[in-house]
BAGU-622701 format. One line per 10 residues: number of its first residue (from 1); their letters; for each residue x negated, y negated, z of N, C-alpha, C. Coordinates in steps of 0.2 Angstrom, whole numbers, plus 2048, in hexadecimal, padded with zeros to 3 digits. Layout:
<nodes>
NUM = A = X:Y:Z:X:Y:Z:X:Y:Z; ... $
</nodes>
This chain:
<nodes>
1 = MIKRHYSSAV = C5C:B96:0DF:C5C:B8F:0E1:C58:B8F:0E8; C53:B8B:0E8:C4E:B8A:0EE:C52:B85:0F3; C52:B88:0F9:C55:B84:0FF:C50:B7F:102; C52:B7A:105:C4E:B75:108:C4A:B77:10E; C4D:B7C:111:C49:B7F:117:C44:B84:114; C3F:B86:118:C3A:B8A:116:C3A:B91:119; C39:B96:115:C38:B9D:118:C32:BA0:115; C31:BA7:116:C2B:BAA:114:C2B:BAC:10C; C30:BAA:109:C30:BAB:101:C2C:BA6:0FE; C29:BA8:0F9:C25:BA3:0F5:C29:B9E:0F1 $
11 = LLGLLTIVSF = C28:B98:0F2:C2C:B93:0EE:C29:B91:0E8; C2C:B93:0E2:C28:B92:0DB:C2C:B8C:0D8; C28:B89:0D4:C2B:B84:0CF:C29:B7D:0D1; C26:B7B:0D6:C24:B74:0D8:C20:B71:0D3; C1A:B75:0D1:C15:B72:0CC:C13:B78:0C8; C10:B77:0C3:C0E:B7D:0BF:C08:B80:0C1; C04:B7D:0C5:BFE:B81:0C8:BFE:B82:0CF; C03:B81:0D2:C03:B82:0DA:C0A:B86:0DC; C0A:B89:0E2:C0F:B8C:0E4:C10:B8B:0EC; C16:B8A:0EE:C17:B8A:0F6:C16:B91:0F9 $
21 = CACKDSGHAK = C13:B91:0FE:C13:B97:102:C15:B96:109; C1B:B98:10B:C1E:B96:112:C1C:B9B:117; C1B:B99:11D:C19:B9E:122:C1D:B9C:128; C1F:BA1:12C:C23:BA0:132:C1E:BA0:138; C20:B9B:13D:C1C:B9A:143:C21:B99:148; C23:B9E:14C:C28:B9D:151:C27:B98:156; C2C:B93:157:C2B:B8E:15C:C28:B88:159; C25:B88:153:C21:B82:151:C24:B81:14A; C22:B7B:147:C24:B79:141:C21:B7D:13C; C24:B7F:136:C21:B83:131:C1C:B7F:12D $
31 = KVKLRAAAEP = C16:B82:12B:C12:B7E:127:C12:B82:120; C12:B7E:11B:C12:B81:114:C0C:B7E:110; C08:B83:10E:C02:B81:10A:C04:B81:103; C02:B7C:0FF:C03:B7B:0F8:BFC:B7D:0F5; BFB:B83:0F2:BF5:B86:0F0:BF4:B85:0E9; BEE:B83:0E6:BED:B83:0DF:BEB:B8A:0DD; BEE:B8C:0D7:BED:B92:0D4:BE7:B93:0D0; BE4:B8D:0CE:BDE:B8E:0CA:BD8:B8B:0CD; BD2:B8D:0CB:BCC:B8A:0CD:BCB:B83:0CC; BC7:B7F:0D0:BC6:B78:0CE:BC4:B77:0C7 $
41 = VVAETAAGAY = BC7:B72:0C4:BC6:B70:0BE:BBF:B6D:0BD; BBB:B6F:0B8:BB4:B6D:0B7:BB3:B6B:0B0; BB1:B64:0AF:BB0:B62:0A8:BA8:B60:0A8; BA6:B61:0A2:B9E:B5F:0A1:B9D:B5C:09B; B98:B57:09B:B96:B54:095:B92:B58:091; B91:B57:08B:B8C:B5B:087:B85:B5A:089; B82:B60:08B:B7C:B60:08E:B76:B5F:089; B78:B61:083:B73:B61:07E:B70:B5A:07C; B74:B55:07E:B72:B4E:07C:B6D:B4B:081; B6C:B4F:087:B68:B4C:08C:B62:B51:08E $
51 = EKPPLRISIA = B5D:B4E:091:B58:B52:094:B58:B53:09B; B5B:B4F:09F:B5C:B4F:0A6:B61:B54:0A9; B60:B57:0AF:B65:B5B:0B2:B6B:B57:0B3; B71:B5B:0B3:B78:B57:0B3:B79:B54:0BA; B7C:B4E:0BA:B7E:B4B:0C0:B85:B4E:0C2; B85:B51:0C8:B8B:B55:0CA:B90:B50:0CE; B96:B4F:0CB:B9B:B4A:0CE:BA1:B4E:0D0; BA3:B4E:0D7:BA9:B51:0D9:BAE:B4C:0DA; BB5:B4E:0D8:BBA:B49:0D9:BBF:B4D:0DE; BC0:B49:0E4:BC5:B4C:0E9:BCC:B4C:0E6 $
61 = AMLSPKSSLV = BD0:B50:0E7:BD7:B51:0E4:BDC:B4C:0E7; BDA:B46:0E6:BDF:B41:0E7:BE5:B41:0E2; BE3:B43:0DC:BE8:B44:0D7:BE8:B4B:0D5; BED:B4E:0D2:BED:B54:0CF:BE7:B55:0CA; BE4:B5B:0CA:BDE:B5C:0C5:BDF:B5A:0BE; BE5:B5B:0BB:BE6:B58:0B4:BE6:B51:0B4; BE9:B4D:0B9:BE9:B46:0B9:BE2:B43:0BA; BDE:B47:0BF:BD7:B45:0C1:BD3:B46:0BB; BD4:B4B:0B7:BCF:B4C:0B1:BD0:B46:0AC; BD6:B44:0AB:BD8:B3F:0A6:BD5:B38:0A9 $
71 = TYGELAQYLG = BD6:B37:0AF:BD4:B30:0B2:BCC:B30:0B3; BC9:B35:0B5:BC2:B35:0B7:BBD:B38:0B2; BC0:B3C:0AE:BBB:B3F:0A9:BB7:B39:0A5; BBA:B34:0A3:BB7:B2F:09F:BB2:B2B:0A3; BB3:B2A:0AA:BAF:B27:0AE:BA8:B2B:0AF; BA9:B32:0B0:BA3:B36:0B0:B9F:B36:0AA; BA2:B36:0A4:B9E:B35:09E:B9B:B2E:09D; B9E:B29:0A0:B9B:B22:0A0:B95:B22:0A4; B95:B25:0AA:B8F:B26:0AE:B8A:B2A:0AB; B8C:B2F:0A8:B86:B33:0A5:B83:B30:09F $
81 = KRLNSPVKIA = B87:B2C:09B:B84:B29:095:B7F:B24:098; B81:B20:09D:B7C:B1A:09F:B77:B1D:0A3; B77:B23:0A6:B72:B26:0AA:B6D:B2A:0A5; B70:B2B:09F:B6C:B2F:09A:B6C:B36:09D; B71:B39:0A0:B71:B3F:0A3:B78:B42:0A2; B78:B49:0A1:B7E:B4D:0A0:B82:B4C:0A7; B88:B4D:0A7:B8C:B4C:0AD:B91:B52:0AE; B91:B55:0B3:B96:B5B:0B5:B9B:B58:0BA; BA1:B58:0B9:BA6:B56:0BD:BAB:B5B:0C0; BAC:B5C:0C6:BB0:B61:0C9:BB6:B5E:0CD $
91 = FTKKYAETND = BBC:B61:0CC:BC1:B5E:0D0:BC3:B64:0D5; BC2:B62:0DC:BC3:B67:0E1:BCA:B68:0E3; BCC:B6D:0E6:BD3:B6F:0E8:BD4:B6B:0EF; BCF:B6B:0F3:BD0:B68:0F9:BCB:B63:0FB; BCC:B5E:0FF:BC7:B59:101:BC1:B5C:104; BC2:B61:108:BBD:B65:10C:BB8:B68:107; BBA:B6A:101:BB6:B6D:0FC:BB1:B68:0F9; BB4:B62:0F8:BAF:B5D:0F6:BAA:B5B:0FB; BAC:B5B:101:BA7:B5A:107:BA2:B60:107; BA4:B66:106:BA0:B6B:106:B9B:B6B:101 $
101 = SLRNSGSDIA = B9D:B69:0FB:B99:B68:0F5:B93:B63:0F6; B95:B5E:0F9:B90:B59:0FB:B8B:B5B:100; B8E:B5E:105:B8A:B61:10B:B84:B66:108; B87:B6A:103:B82:B70:101:B7F:B6E:0FA; B7F:B68:0F9:B7B:B65:0F3:B7E:B68:0EC; B84:B6A:0EC:B88:B6C:0E6:B8A:B66:0E2; B8B:B60:0E5:B8D:B5A:0E2:B88:B55:0E3; B87:B50:0DF:B82:B4A:0E0:B86:B44:0E2; B8C:B43:0DE:B90:B3D:0E0:B97:B40:0E0; B9B:B3C:0E4:BA2:B3E:0E5:BA7:B39:0E6 $
111 = FVCTGAYLAA = BAD:B39:0E3:BB2:B34:0E5:BB6:B38:0EA; BB6:B35:0F0:BB9:B39:0F6:BBF:B34:0F9; BC3:B38:0FD:BC8:B34:101:BC4:B31:107; BC7:B2C:10A:BC4:B29:10F:BC4:B2D:115; BC9:B31:117:BC9:B36:11C:BC4:B3B:11B; BC3:B3E:115:BBE:B43:114:BB7:B40:115; BB6:B3A:113:BB0:B36:114:BAE:B36:11C; BB3:B34:120:BB2:B33:127:BB0:B3A:12A; BB4:B3F:128:BB2:B46:12A:BAB:B48:128; BA9:B47:122:BA3:B49:120:B9D:B46:124 $
121 = IETFPLDIIA = B9D:B3F:125:B98:B3C:128:B97:B3E:12F; B9C:B41:132:B9B:B44:139:B96:B49:139; B95:B4D:133:B90:B53:134:B8A:B52:12F; B8B:B4E:12A:B85:B4D:125:B85:B46:122; B7F:B44:120:B7F:B3D:11D:B81:B3C:116; B85:B37:115:B87:B35:10E:B85:B2D:10D; B84:B2C:107:B83:B25:105:B89:B22:101; B8B:B1D:103:B91:B1A:0FE:B8D:B16:0F8; B8F:B18:0F2:B8D:B15:0EC:B90:B0F:0EB; B97:B0F:0EB:B9B:B09:0E9:BA2:B0B:0EC $
131 = VPVVNGETVY = BA6:B05:0EC:BAD:B06:0EE:BB2:B03:0E8; BB7:B06:0E7:BBC:B02:0E2:BBF:AFC:0E4; BC0:AF7:0E0:BC4:AF1:0E1:BCA:AF2:0DD; BD0:AF2:0E1:BD7:AF2:0DE:BDB:AEC:0E1; BDE:AE9:0DC:BE2:AE3:0DE:BDE:ADE:0E2; BD7:ADD:0E0:BD3:AD9:0E4:BD0:ADB:0EB; BD2:AE1:0ED:BD0:AE3:0F3:BCD:AEA:0F3; BC9:AEB:0F9:BC6:AF2:0FA:BCA:AF6:0FF; BD0:AF5:100:BD4:AF8:105:BDA:AFB:102; BDD:B00:105:BE3:B03:103:BE7:B05:109 $
141 = NSVIVTGKSS = BED:B08:108:BF2:B0A:10D:BF5:B10:10C; BF7:B13:112:BFC:B19:111:C03:B17:111; C07:B1A:10D:C0E:B18:10D:C12:B1F:10F; C17:B1E:113:C1C:B24:114:C22:B23:10F; C23:B28:10B:C28:B27:106:C2D:B2D:107; C33:B2B:105:C39:B30:105:C3E:B2E:0FF; C43:B32:0FE:C47:B31:0F9:C4B:B2B:0FA; C4D:B28:0F4:C51:B21:0F5:C57:B22:0F8; C5A:B28:0F8:C61:B29:0FB:C60:B2B:103; C5A:B2C:105:C59:B2E:10C:C5B:B28:111 $
151 = AARSLVDLKG = C5E:B2A:116:C60:B25:11B:C5A:B23:120; C54:B26:11F:C4E:B25:123:C4B:B1E:122; C49:B1B:127:C47:B14:127:C3F:B13:129; C3D:B19:12D:C36:B19:130:C35:B20:131; C2F:B21:133:C2D:B28:135:C31:B2B:13B; C33:B27:13F:C37:B29:145:C3E:B2D:142; C40:B2B:13D:C46:B2D:13A:C45:B34:136; C3F:B36:136:C3D:B3D:133:C3D:B43:137; C3F:B42:13D:C3E:B48:142:C43:B4D:13F; C40:B53:13F:C43:B59:13D:C44:B5A:135 $
161 = KTFAFTDEFS = C40:B55:132:C40:B56:12A:C3A:B59:128; C39:B5B:122:C33:B5E:11F:C2F:B58:11C; C28:B59:11D:C24:B54:11B:C1E:B56:117; C1C:B53:112:C17:B54:10D:C11:B51:10F; C0B:B54:110:C05:B51:111:C01:B53:10B; BFB:B4F:10A:BF7:B50:104:BF1:B55:105; BED:B54:10A:BE8:B58:10C:BE6:B57:114; BE3:B5C:117:BE2:B5B:11E:BDD:B55:120; BD9:B54:11B:BD4:B4E:11C:BD6:B48:119; BDC:B47:116:BDE:B41:113:BE0:B3C:118 $
171 = LTGHLYVQAR = BDD:B36:117:BDF:B31:11C:BE6:B2E:11B; BE8:B2D:115:BEE:B2A:113:BF4:B30:113; BF1:B36:111:BF6:B3B:110:BF7:B40:115; BF4:B3E:11B:BF4:B43:121:BF3:B40:127; BEC:B3D:128:BEA:B3B:12E:BEE:B35:131; BF0:B30:12D:BF4:B2A:12F:BFA:B2D:132; BFE:B31:12F:C04:B34:132:C03:B37:139; BFD:B3B:139:BFB:B3E:140:BFA:B39:145; BF7:B33:143:BF6:B2E:148:BFD:B2B:14A; C01:B2A:145:C08:B27:147:C0C:B2C:14C $
181 = LAELKQTSSF = C0B:B32:14A:C0E:B37:14F:C0B:B37:156; C05:B36:156:C02:B35:15D:C04:B2F:161; C05:B2A:15D:C08:B24:160:C0F:B25:163; C13:B29:15F:C1A:B2B:161:C1A:B31:166; C13:B33:168:C13:B39:16D:C16:B3F:16A; C15:B40:164:C18:B46:160:C12:B4A:15D; C13:B50:15A:C0E:B54:157:C12:B55:150; C0E:B59:14C:C11:B5B:145:C18:B5F:146; C19:B62:14C:C1F:B66:14D:C25:B61:14D; C24:B5A:14D:C29:B55:14C:C2D:B57:146 $
191 = FSGTVYTGSH = C29:B59:141:C2C:B5B:13A:C2F:B63:13A; C34:B64:137:C36:B6B:136:C31:B6F:132; C2E:B6C:12D:C29:B70:129:C24:B6B:126; C1E:B6D:124:C19:B69:121:C17:B6C:11B; C15:B68:116:C12:B6A:110:C0C:B67:10E; C07:B6B:10C:C00:B68:10A:C00:B69:102; C01:B63:0FE:C02:B63:0F7:BFB:B63:0F3; BF6:B60:0F6:BF0:B60:0F3:BEE:B5A:0EF; BF3:B56:0EE:BF2:B4F:0EB:BF8:B4B:0EC; BF7:B44:0EB:BFC:B3F:0ED:C02:B40:0E8 $
201 = DKSVKAVAEG = C00:B41:0E1:C05:B41:0DC:C0A:B47:0DD; C07:B4C:0E0:C0B:B52:0E1:C0F:B51:0E7; C0D:B4D:0EC:C11:B4C:0F2:C17:B48:0F0; C16:B43:0EB:C1C:B3F:0E8:C21:B44:0E5; C1E:B48:0E1:C23:B4D:0DD:C26:B51:0E2; C23:B54:0E8:C26:B58:0ED:C2C:B55:0F0; C2B:B4E:0F1:C31:B4B:0F4:C37:B4A:0EF; C35:B47:0E9:C3A:B46:0E4:C3E:B4C:0E2; C3B:B52:0E3:C3E:B58:0E1:C41:B5C:0E7; C41:B59:0ED:C44:B5B:0F2:C41:B61:0F6 $
211 = FADAASVDNL = C3B:B62:0F5:C37:B67:0F8:C35:B65:0FF; C34:B5E:100:C33:B5B:106:C37:B55:107; C39:B53:10D:C3D:B4D:10E:C39:B46:10D; C33:B47:10F:C2F:B41:10F:C27:B42:10E; C23:B3D:10D:C1C:B3F:10C:C18:B38:10E; C12:B39:10F:C0D:B33:110:C08:B34:10A; C07:B2E:106:C03:B2E:101:BFF:B28:100; BFA:B28:0FC:BF6:B22:0FB:BFA:B1D:0F7; BFB:B17:0FA:BFF:B12:0F6:BFC:B10:0F0; BF6:B10:0EE:BF3:B0E:0E8:BF5:B13:0E3 $
221 = VFQALLRQGD = BF5:B1A:0E5:BF8:B1F:0E0:BFF:B1E:0DF; C03:B1D:0E4:C0A:B1C:0E4:C0C:B16:0DF; C09:B10:0E0:C0A:B0B:0DC:C08:B0C:0D5; C03:B0F:0D4:C01:B11:0CD:C06:B15:0C9; C09:B1A:0CD:C0E:B1E:0CA:C14:B1A:0C8; C16:B15:0CD:C1C:B11:0CB:C1A:B0D:0C5; C14:B0A:0C4:C13:B06:0BF:C13:B0A:0B8; C11:B11:0B9:C11:B15:0B3:C18:B18:0B1; C1D:B16:0B6:C24:B18:0B5:C25:B1F:0B6; C21:B22:0BB:C21:B29:0BD:C28:B2B:0BF $
231 = FYAKQLKIIE = C2B:B30:0BC:C32:B32:0BE:C33:B34:0C5; C2E:B37:0C8:C2F:B39:0CF:C2E:B33:0D4; C29:B2F:0D3:C28:B29:0D7:C2E:B24:0D7; C31:B24:0D2:C37:B1F:0D1:C3D:B21:0D6; C3D:B27:0D8:C42:B2A:0DC:C41:B29:0E3; C3B:B26:0E5:C39:B25:0EC:C39:B1E:0EE; C39:B1D:0F5:C39:B17:0F8:C34:B17:0FE; C30:B12:0FF:C2C:B11:105:C2F:B0F:10B; C2E:B13:111:C31:B11:117:C2C:B0F:11C; C26:B11:11B:C21:B0E:120:C1A:B0D:11C $
241 = KSPPFGIPPV = C16:B08:11E:C10:B07:11B:C0B:B06:120; C05:B09:120:C00:B08:125:BFC:B02:124; BF8:B00:129:BF3:AFA:129:BEE:AFC:123; BEA:AF8:121:BE6:AF9:11C:BE0:AFD:11E; BDE:B02:11A:BD8:B06:11B:BD2:B04:116; BCC:B06:117:BC7:B05:112:BC8:B0A:10D; BC8:B08:107:BC9:B0C:101:BC5:B12:100; BC7:B17:0FD:BC3:B1D:0FC:BBC:B1B:0F8; BB7:B1D:0FB:BB0:B1B:0F7:BAE:B20:0F2; BA9:B1E:0EF:BA5:B22:0EA:B9E:B24:0EE $
251 = VARHALPAEV = B9D:B2A:0F0:B97:B2B:0F4:B92:B30:0F0; B8C:B30:0F3:B87:B34:0F1:B84:B38:0F7; B81:B3E:0F5:B7E:B42:0FA:B77:B3E:0FC; B76:B3E:102:B70:B3A:105:B6A:B3C:101; B69:B43:100:B62:B45:0FD:B62:B43:0F5; B67:B41:0F2:B66:B3F:0EB:B61:B3A:0EA; B5C:B3B:0E6:B57:B36:0E5:B5A:B2E:0E5; B56:B2A:0E8:B58:B23:0E9:B59:B20:0E2; B55:B21:0DD:B55:B1E:0D7:B5C:B20:0D3; B5E:B26:0D4:B64:B28:0D1:B6A:B25:0D4 $
261 = KDRARAILLA = B6A:B24:0DB:B6F:B21:0DF:B6F:B19:0DD; B6A:B16:0DC:B69:B0F:0DB:B6C:B0E:0D3; B6A:B12:0CF:B6C:B11:0C8:B74:B13:0C7; B76:B18:0CB:B7D:B19:0CB:B81:B13:0CE; B7F:B11:0D3:B82:B0B:0D6:B82:B05:0D2; B7D:B03:0CE:B7C:AFE:0CA:B81:AFE:0C4; B82:B05:0C1:B86:B06:0BC:B8D:B05:0BE; B8F:B07:0C4:B96:B06:0C6:B98:AFF:0C8; B93:AFC:0CB:B94:AF5:0CD:B95:AF0:0C7; B92:AF2:0C1:B92:AEE:0BB:B97:AF0:0B6 $
271 = MHKDADGARI = B9A:AF6:0B7:B9E:AF8:0B1:BA4:AF4:0AF; BA6:AF0:0B3:BAC:AEC:0B1:BAA:AE6:0AC; BA3:AE5:0AC:BA1:AE0:0A7:B9F:AE3:0A0; BA0:AEA:0A0:B9F:AED:099:BA6:AEF:096; BA6:AEE:090:BAD:AF0:08C:BAF:AF7:08E; BAB:AFC:08D:BAD:B03:08E:BAF:B04:095; BAA:B01:09A:BAB:B01:0A1:BB2:AFE:0A3; BB3:AF8:0A1:BB9:AF5:0A2:BC0:AF9:0A0; BBF:AFC:09A:BC5:B00:098:BC6:B06:09C; BC1:B09:09E:BC1:B0F:0A3:BC4:B0D:0A9 $
281 = LKAISIERFA = BC2:B08:0AC:BC4:B05:0B3:BCC:B04:0B2; BCE:B00:0AD:BD5:AFF:0AC:BD9:B05:0AC; BD6:B0A:0A9:BDA:B10:0A8:BDB:B14:0AF; BD7:B13:0B4:BD7:B16:0BA:BD9:B11:0C0; BDC:B0B:0BD:BDF:B06:0C2:BDA:B03:0C7; BD3:B02:0C5:BCE:AFF:0C9:BCC:AF9:0C5; BCB:AF4:0C9:BC9:AED:0C6:BC1:AED:0C5; BBE:AF0:0CA:BB7:AF0:0CA:BB4:AF4:0D0; BAE:AF6:0D0:BAB:AF9:0D6:BA7:AF3:0DA; BA6:AF4:0E0:BA3:AEF:0E5:B9F:AF3:0EA $
291 = APEPGLYSYA = B9A:AEF:0ED:B97:AF2:0F3:B9C:AF2:0F9; B9C:AF6:0FD:BA0:AF6:103:B9E:AF1:108; BA3:AED:10B:BA1:AE8:110:BA1:AEB:117; B9D:AE8:11B:B9C:AEB:122:BA3:AEC:125; BA4:AF1:129:BAA:AF2:12C:BB0:AF4:128; BAF:AF6:122:BB4:AF8:11D:BB8:AFE:120; BB5:B02:123:BB8:B09:125:BB9:B09:12D; BB9:B03:130:BB9:B03:137:BC0:B05:13A; BC6:B03:137:BCC:B05:139:BCE:B0C:137; BCB:B0E:131:BCC:B15:12F:BC8:B1A:134 $
301 = EQVYKGLNKK = BC3:B18:136:BBE:B1C:13B:BC2:B1C:142; BC5:B17:144:BC9:B16:14A:BCE:B1B:14A; BD2:B1C:145:BD8:B20:144:BD5:B28:144; BD0:B29:140:BCD:B2F:140:BCA:B32:146; BC6:B2E:14A:BC3:B30:150:BC9:B31:155; BCE:B2D:155:BD3:B2D:15A:BD7:B34:159; BD7:B37:153:BDA:B3D:152:BD6:B43:154; BCF:B42:154:BCB:B47:155:BC7:B47:15C; BCA:B44:161:BC7:B44:168:BC8:B4B:16B; BC3:B4C:16E:BC2:B53:172:BC7:B53:177 $
</nodes>
C-alpha cells in the first residue's frame, strides 16, 4: 500500500502510462515528477490523397494523450481536408516541448497553454491564429481543488499538504498558485511535496486517488469532466478560483507562409457554421473560434512577468 508521504521509492499505479518518481531534498519540500513512459502520440492523415507537404500541428498536453487524440484528432483532419493538405498531429509530453517545436520549425500550428504562449513570445515570435469561445467568453480560470471530505477552504489551509501541478509553464496548473504563494510571502516549500502530472485530468485523478491533497487545474477542463460524469472529478470540490485569464490560443510559427495562416484562420473562424465543424467543436466543448480582442492576455502577462522578475 502506498502511503501519502513521499520517499525515494517509485510510486506505481496512478495512471497506465506514467509513474511517480520521488526524490529527497533535505530541508525543502520534496518534488515528485510524473513522467510519461511513452513517446509523444503522433497521428497522421492519409498523405496519398494530397499533393502538399503535411501541416504539422502540435497539441500541448492539457489533457492526457489518449483524451487529446480523441478530442483533437478530428479537428486536425478537418483542417487538413479544407486546406487540401495532409496533417500530422503530435501530442507533446510537456508544454516546453511544444514551444521548442514551434521555435525550431518542427510545428506549423499549435494549441498551447496561455502560460506557455507567454513564455514562448519572450524569446521568439508567434502569431495567434484564433482563440476558442467557451460559454460565450474567451477567458478561463484556474481552480484549486481538493477532496470533498477535506477541511481546507482556501490555499492557506493547504500548508504542509501535497500539491499537484500540471506543468511548469501551465498558467492555471502552476503559475497562478505560484503567484498566490508570492502574495502570501511563501514559496513551494509551503507544501510538503509537489507533483507534476503532465495534464489537468491527471491532476484531478491524482487528488481523487489520494496521491496529492490538492491541485490547481483549468476550470474549463474540470467543468467538462463534471459534465461527463467523470468518476474522479465528482469526488472533488473547488476551494479557490482565480480571476479570468485569456483563454489558451491557437498559434502559428511566425515564418509560416501568410497565405497558410490566413486560410487556417478563416477555416477556424467559420467552422461553427459548417455541419461537420459544428459537430467537432461540440465534441471538444468549444462554441466557435474568434479573433483575440486587444488586451486579452494582459492579466496573464502581469502574473507571468511578476513571477519572472530578475
